[in-house]
C-alpha positions in Angstrom: 0.0 0.0 0.0 1.2 3.5 -0.8 2.0 5.9 2.0 -1.0 8.0 3.0 -0.9 11.7 2.2 -2.3 14.4 4.5 -5.4 14.8 2.4 -6.3 11.1 2.6 -6.1 11.0 6.4 -9.7 11.0 7.9 -10.6 13.5 10.6 -10.2 12.5 14.2 -12.6 9.7 15.2 -13.9 11.8 18.1 -14.9 14.7 15.8 -18.7 14.8 16.1 -19.1 16.3 12.6 -17.0 13.5 11.1 -18.9 10.7 13.0 -22.2 12.1 11.9 -21.1 12.2 8.2 -19.6 8.7 8.5 -22.7 7.1 10.1 -25.6 9.1 8.6 -24.1 10.7 5.5 -24.2 9.4 1.9 -20.6 10.1 0.7 -18.0 9.8 3.4 -15.5 7.1 2.5 -15.4 4.0 4.7 -12.0 2.3 5.1 -11.3 -1.2 6.6 -10.4 0.2 10.0 -13.2 2.7 10.2 -15.7 0.0 9.1 -14.5 -2.5 11.7 -14.3 0.0 14.5 -17.8 1.5 13.8 -19.5 -1.8 13.0 -18.4 -3.9 16.0 -18.2 -0.9 18.4 -21.8 0.1 17.7 -22.9 -3.5 17.9 -21.4 -3.8 21.4 -23.0 -0.4 22.4 -26.4 -1.5 21.2 -26.3 -4.8 23.0 -25.1 -3.2 26.3 -27.9 -0.5 26.2 -30.6 -3.1 25.4 -29.4 -5.5 28.0 -29.4 -2.8 30.7 -32.9 -1.6 29.7 -34.3 -5.2 29.7 -32.9 -5.9 33.1 -34.1 -2.5 34.4 -37.7 -3.2 33.4 -38.0 -7.1 33.6 -35.0 -8.2 35.8 -34.2 -10.7 33.0 -30.7 -11.3 31.6 -30.5 -10.4 27.9 -27.8 -12.8 26.6 -25.5 -12.0 23.7 -26.7 -15.1 21.8 -30.2 -13.9 22.0 -29.1 -10.5 20.7 -27.4 -12.1 17.7 -30.1 -14.7 17.1 -31.7 -13.9 13.6 -35.1 -15.1 14.9 -36.8 -12.0 16.2 -39.4 -14.2 17.9 -36.7 -15.4 20.3 -36.3 -11.8 21.6 -40.1 -11.5 22.0 -40.0 -13.1 25.5 -38.1 -10.0 26.8 -41.1 -7.8 26.0 -43.7 -9.9 27.9 -44.9 -8.9 31.3 -43.7 -7.3 33.5 -42.1 -5.3 30.7 -44.2 -2.2 29.8 -46.2 -2.3 26.6 -44.2 0.5 25.0 -40.8 -1.3 25.4 -41.2 -3.3 22.1 -42.0 -0.1 20.2 -39.0 1.6 21.8 -36.7 -1.2 20.7 -37.9 -1.0 17.1 -37.4 2.8 17.0 -34.0 2.5 18.7 -32.9 -0.1 16.1 -33.7 2.0 13.0 -30.5 4.3 13.2 -28.3 1.3 13.7 -30.0 -0.4 10.7 -29.2 2.6 8.5 -25.6 2.9 9.7 -25.0 -0.8 9.0 -26.5 -0.6 5.4 -25.0 2.8 4.6 -21.5 2.0 5.7 -21.6 -1.5 4.0 -22.6 0.1 0.7 -19.8 2.7 0.9 -17.3 0.1 2.1 -18.2 -2.0 -0.9 -17.6 1.0 -3.2 -14.4 1.9 -1.4 -13.1 -1.6 -2.0 -14.0 -1.4 -5.7 -17.0 -3.8 -5.5 -20.6 -3.4 -6.6 -22.4 -1.0 -4.3 -25.5 -3.3 -4.2 -23.3 -5.9 -2.6 -23.7 -3.9 0.6 -27.4 -4.9 0.9 -26.4 -8.4 1.8 -26.1 -6.9 5.3 -29.9 -7.3 5.5 -29.8 -11.1 5.3 -29.6 -12.8 8.8 -26.5 -14.8 9.5 -25.1 -13.7 6.2 -24.8 -10.2 7.6 -22.1 -11.2 10.1 -20.1 -13.0 7.3 -20.4 -9.9 5.2 -19.1 -7.6 8.0 -16.0 -9.8 8.3 -15.6 -9.8 4.5 -15.8 -6.0 4.3 -13.3 -5.8 7.1 -10.8 -7.9 5.1 -11.2 -6.0 1.8 -8.6 -3.3 1.1 -9.3 0.1 -0.5 -9.2 0.2 -4.3 -6.9 3.0 -5.3 -8.7 3.2 -8.7 -12.2 3.2 -7.1 -14.7 6.1 -7.5 -14.3 9.2 -5.4 -17.3 9.3 -3.1 -16.7 13.0 -2.5 -17.3 13.7 -6.1 -21.1 13.1 -5.8 -21.8 16.8 -5.4 -20.2 17.7 -8.7 -22.6 15.5 -10.7 -24.5 17.5 -13.3 -28.2 17.8 -12.6 -30.7 17.5 -15.4 -32.9 20.6 -15.4 -35.7 19.3 -17.6 -38.9 18.7 -15.7 -40.3 16.1 -18.2 -37.1 14.0 -17.8 -37.5 14.1 -14.0 -41.2 13.1 -14.2 -40.3 10.2 -16.6 -37.7 8.9 -14.2 -40.1 9.1 -11.3 -42.8 7.2 -13.1 -40.4 4.5 -14.2 -39.1 4.1 -10.6 -42.7 3.9 -9.3 -43.7 1.4 -12.0 -40.6 -0.8 -11.2 -41.5 -0.7 -7.5 -45.1 -1.7 -8.1 -43.9 -4.7 -10.2 -41.6 -5.8 -7.3 -44.5 -5.5 -4.9 -46.9 -7.6 -7.0 -44.3 -10.2 -7.6 -43.4 -10.5 -3.9 -47.1 -10.7 -2.8 -47.7 -13.4 -5.4 -44.6 -15.3 -4.3 -44.9 -15.0 -0.5 -48.7 -15.0 0.0 -50.0 -17.3 -2.8 -47.0 -19.5 -3.6 -45.1 -20.3 -0.4 -47.9 -18.9 1.9 -45.6 -17.0 4.1 -46.1 -13.5 5.7 -42.6 -12.7 6.8 -40.0 -10.0 7.2 -39.0 -10.4 3.5 -42.5 -9.3 2.5 -43.2 -6.6 5.1 -39.7 -5.1 5.6 -37.4 -6.3 2.8 -39.8 -5.6 0.0 -40.5 -1.9 1.0 -36.8 -1.3 1.4 -36.0 -2.7 -2.1 -39.0 -0.8 -3.5 -37.7 2.4 -2.1 -34.1 1.7 -3.3 -35.3 0.8 -6.8 -37.6 3.8 -7.2 -35.0 6.2 -5.9 -32.2 4.7 -7.9 -34.1 4.9 -11.2 -35.3 8.4 -10.3 -31.7 9.6 -9.8 -30.5 8.0 -13.1 -28.9 9.4 -15.2 -28.9 12.6 -13.2 -29.0 13.1 -9.4 -32.1 14.9 -8.2 -31.9 15.2 -4.4 -32.7 13.2 -1.3 -36.1 14.8 -0.4 -37.7 14.3 -3.8 -36.3 10.8 -3.9 -38.0 10.0 -0.6 -41.2 11.4 -1.9 -41.0 9.1 -5.0 -40.3 6.1 -2.7 -43.3 6.9 -0.5 -45.5 7.4 -3.5 -44.4 4.0 -4.8 -45.5 2.4 -1.5 -48.9 4.2 -1.5 -49.7 3.5 -5.2 -48.6 -0.2 -4.8 -51.0 -0.5 -1.8 -53.7 1.1 -3.9 -53.1 -1.5 -6.6 -53.3 -4.3 -4.0 -56.6 -2.8 -2.9 -58.1 -2.4 -6.3 -57.2 -5.9 -7.4 -58.6 -7.3 -4.2 -55.3 -8.7 -2.9 -55.8 -6.9 0.4 -58.3 -4.7 2.4 -58.0 -1.2 3.8 -57.5 -2.3 7.4 -54.4 -4.4 6.9 -52.9 -2.0 4.4 -53.3 0.8 7.0 -51.6 -1.4 9.7 -48.8 -2.1 7.2 -48.2 1.6 6.2 -46.1 2.7 9.3 -43.5 0.0 8.9 -43.5 0.1 5.1 -43.2 3.9 5.0 -40.2 3.8 7.3 -38.5 1.0 5.4 -39.2 2.9 2.1 -37.3 5.9 3.5 -34.3 3.7 4.3 -34.5 2.2 0.8 -34.7 5.6 -0.8 -31.6 6.8 0.9 -29.8 3.7 -0.3 -31.0 4.2 -3.8 -29.8 7.9 -3.8 -26.5 6.9 -2.4 -25.8 4.2 -5.0 -27.0 6.2 -7.9 -24.6 9.1 -7.0 -21.5 7.3 -5.7 -21.3 4.5 -8.2 -23.2 5.1 -11.5 -23.9 1.7 -13.1 -26.3 -0.1 -15.4 -29.9 -0.4 -14.4 -29.6 -4.1 -14.8 -27.6 -4.3 -11.6 -30.9 -3.8 -9.8 -31.4 -7.5 -10.3 -28.8 -8.0 -7.5 -30.9 -6.5 -4.6 -34.2 -7.7 -6.1 -32.9 -11.3 -6.1 -32.3 -11.0 -2.4 -36.0 -11.0 -1.6 -36.9 -14.6 -2.7 -33.8 -15.9 -1.0 -34.6 -14.3 2.3 -38.3 -15.3 2.0 -37.3 -18.9 1.4 -34.8 -18.9 4.4 -37.5 -17.4 6.7 -40.0 -20.1 5.7 -37.5 -22.8 6.5 -36.4 -21.5 9.9 -39.3 -20.3 12.0 -40.1 -20.1 15.7 -43.7 -19.6 16.9 -43.8 -18.5 20.5 -47.1 -18.3 22.4 -48.2 -14.8 23.5 -50.3 -13.9 26.5 -52.7 -10.9 26.9 -54.0 -10.1 30.4 -56.7 -7.6 31.2 -58.2 -6.9 34.6 -61.2 -5.0 36.0 -62.6 -4.5 39.5 -66.3 -5.2 40.1 -68.5 -4.1 43.0 -70.0 -7.6 43.6 -68.7 -10.8 45.2 -67.3 -13.6 43.1 -70.4 -15.8 43.4 -72.5 -13.0 41.9 -69.9 -12.5 39.1 -69.4 -16.1 38.2 -72.7 -16.7 36.3 -72.0 -13.7 34.0 -68.5 -15.1 33.3 -69.9 -18.5 32.2 -72.3 -16.9 29.8 -73.5 -13.4 29.2 -76.4 -11.7 27.4 -76.1 -9.5 24.3 -73.8 -6.6 24.6 -75.9 -3.4 24.2 -72.9 -1.1 24.1 -72.1 0.0 20.6 -68.7 -1.3 19.4 -65.8 1.2 19.2 -65.2 2.8 15.9 -62.3 0.4 14.9 -64.6 -2.6 15.5 -67.2 -1.0 13.2 -64.6 -1.0 10.4 -64.7 -4.8 10.3 -62.5 -6.1 13.2 -64.2 -8.9 15.1 -65.9 -8.0 18.4 -67.8 -10.1 21.0 -71.6 -10.0 21.0 -72.7 -12.7 23.5 -71.6 -16.0 25.2 -73.6 -19.2 25.9 -72.7 -22.5 27.3 -74.0 -26.1 26.8 -73.4 -28.3 29.8 -71.8 -27.7 33.2 -68.3 -28.3 34.5 -65.3 -29.7 32.7 -66.3 -30.9 29.3 -69.0 -28.3 28.8 -68.8 -26.3 25.6 -68.9 -22.5 25.6 -69.7 -20.5 22.5 -68.5 -16.9 22.4 -70.2 -15.3 19.5 -68.3 -12.6 17.6 -69.4 -10.3 14.8 -67.5 -12.7 12.4 -68.7 -16.0 13.9 -68.4 -18.1 17.0 -65.5 -19.3 19.1 -66.0 -22.9 20.2 -64.4 -23.3 23.7 -64.4 -26.7 25.5 -64.1 -26.1 29.2 -60.9 -27.5 30.8 -61.2 -26.0 34.3 -64.4 -25.3 36.3 -63.5 -24.0 39.7 -66.6 -22.2 40.7 -66.5 -19.3 41.6 -62.8 -18.6 41.2 -61.6 -19.9 37.8 -62.9 -20.8 34.4 -60.5 -22.1 31.7 -61.1 -23.3 28.2 -59.3 -24.3 25.0 -60.2 -22.9 21.6 -61.4 -25.7 19.3 -62.4 -23.4 16.4 -62.5 -19.7 15.7 -64.0 -17.3 13.2 -61.9 -14.9 11.0 -60.4 -12.0 13.0 -62.1 -9.4 10.7 -64.2 -8.7 7.7 -61.8 -6.8 5.4 -62.9 -3.2 4.6 -62.8 -3.0 0.8 -64.5 -1.4 -2.2 -65.7 -4.9 -3.1 -68.4 -6.9 -1.4 -66.2 -9.8 -0.3 -62.4 -9.8 0.1 -60.8 -12.6 2.0 -57.0 -12.6 1.9 -55.2 -15.7 3.1 -53.9 -14.2 6.3 -57.5 -14.3 7.7 -57.4 -18.1 7.8 -55.2 -19.7 10.5 -52.4 -17.1 10.8 -53.8 -15.7 14.1 -54.6 -18.7 16.3 -56.1 -18.3 19.7 -55.1 -21.4 21.7 -56.8 -21.0 25.1 -58.4 -18.6 27.5 -59.1 -18.1 31.2 -61.1 -16.1 33.7 -59.9 -15.7 37.3 -62.1 -14.2 40.0 -60.2 -12.9 43.0 -62.1 -11.9 46.1 -61.4 -8.4 47.4 -62.4 -6.6 50.6 -65.8 -5.0 50.7 -67.7 -7.7 48.7 -65.7 -6.8 45.6 -64.0 -8.9 42.9 -61.0 -8.5 40.6 -61.8 -10.2 37.4 -58.9 -11.2 35.2 -59.2 -12.3 31.5 -56.4 -14.0 29.7 -55.9 -15.1 26.1 -53.0 -17.1 24.8 -52.4 -17.0 21.0 -49.9 -17.7 18.2 -49.2 -15.4 15.4 -47.7 -16.6 12.2 -47.1 -13.2 10.6 -43.6 -11.6 10.9 -41.9 -9.6 12.1 -43.8 -10.6 15.2 -42.4 -7.7 17.3 -44.3 -5.3 15.1 -47.6 -7.2 14.4 -48.1 -8.4 17.9 -48.2 -4.8 19.1 -51.4 -4.3 17.1 -52.8 -7.8 18.0 -52.2 -7.3 21.8 -53.9 -3.9 21.7 -56.9 -5.4 19.8 -57.2 -8.4 22.2 -57.0 -5.9 25.1 -59.9 -4.0 23.6 -61.9 -7.2 23.2 -61.2 -8.1 26.8 -62.3 -4.7 28.0 -65.5 -4.9 26.1 -66.3 -8.3 27.6 -65.2 -7.5 31.2 -67.0 -4.2 31.1 -70.2 -6.0 30.2 -69.7 -8.6 32.9 -69.1 -5.8 35.4 -72.3 -4.0 34.4 -74.4 -7.3 34.6 -72.9 -8.2 38.0 -73.4 -4.9 39.6 -77.0 -4.6 38.4 -77.7 -8.3 39.4 -79.0 -8.8 35.9 -80.1 -12.3 34.8 -78.4 -14.0 32.0 -81.1 -15.1 29.6 -78.6 -16.2 26.9 -76.8 -18.7 29.2 -78.0 -22.3 28.6 -76.8 -25.0 31.0 -77.9 -28.6 30.4 -76.6 -32.0 31.3 
């Protein structure tokens, strides 16, 4: 290697301006040493902070092998009670800057080493990402490689019609990627995974921004707008062609929008620091089926628990009959239930004791619940033998039934506990255990937990009203 000249020596590592450009910029060169120090140093920092936060709120030990485990469902246990509900959200938001730093530096490290910039996107692939970090640490700097600092001198095309054409081409390419991945993941391999909900928006954003900035660079803000527009229009296509309904697309929008921004920044960076043929887009696009297949082969399905409590001004023996079965709920459902999400209407029971069958009727059908524990008046437990769809999809069409409504959200069992309190009062606890085969679970279970809590609150509130008013239960049917 040739001797370094003063102009090639990077600023001091402790210079805040340099670190910001290095970690969050688009053009700062990334050498072997800088890449290794930043990559492994930030990884250690991230682990130590997360381990401390987990221990602070749950008193659980967050081990390094759990931190490195590519299965996000393994880490889900650290967000269960007694952890606060917002902790999982906080971890997702906390991880986004580290995700950008990893991808951005890997792309620039690849360019600095004279390799294809798209190679840096392999950092997204679990397990492979650690191998790629080591690979990039071993690669030397290519003295004949492109000058990343030269990006600001690229001539910008002033013609508006050329700009519009590039934007439309980028959006069209992104829409094709979206339709292809939905067809592959949902209808071919029947898998709702991270490759679909995280990887696809990133590649869509990168593709639209890359095409938009070719052959002339056009700025970061407008590139992000093109990427977000590609997400919105692709969602509209899925809605118009009855692939999906409005509710699920609305739930997907937050994570897809954030991932598209990340993709747009990647696309802008690659288009400006390493101009290349558009055909090289096949490199990142080919990652999606590979990741989807790997996800489908290695999958962990933990069981989640949702607990909701309420205090009732009545003793347990007065509350018990209303737990076993309750009359029609007169209270109008909340606005989000009226959009199509399933909500409880009444409960009846056939038989008495263990072996009896409870039917909890929802707006979409009935849960069939064989009783497994009958400890009157303190505990009623049941399995879920069958269940209705979790929602009726909101759509311009009369009937839309995407595959994820059948068997991907599986309620396994439930339980009511009645705890006697002073003053002839009762604390009523409602629990539901479920599995969710849609990934990333850390994101989707945040929605599911909140909806199940709302269902619990509707049922428990009705039981409280019946118990405190000593109402009869005309819908409950007990027979031998």
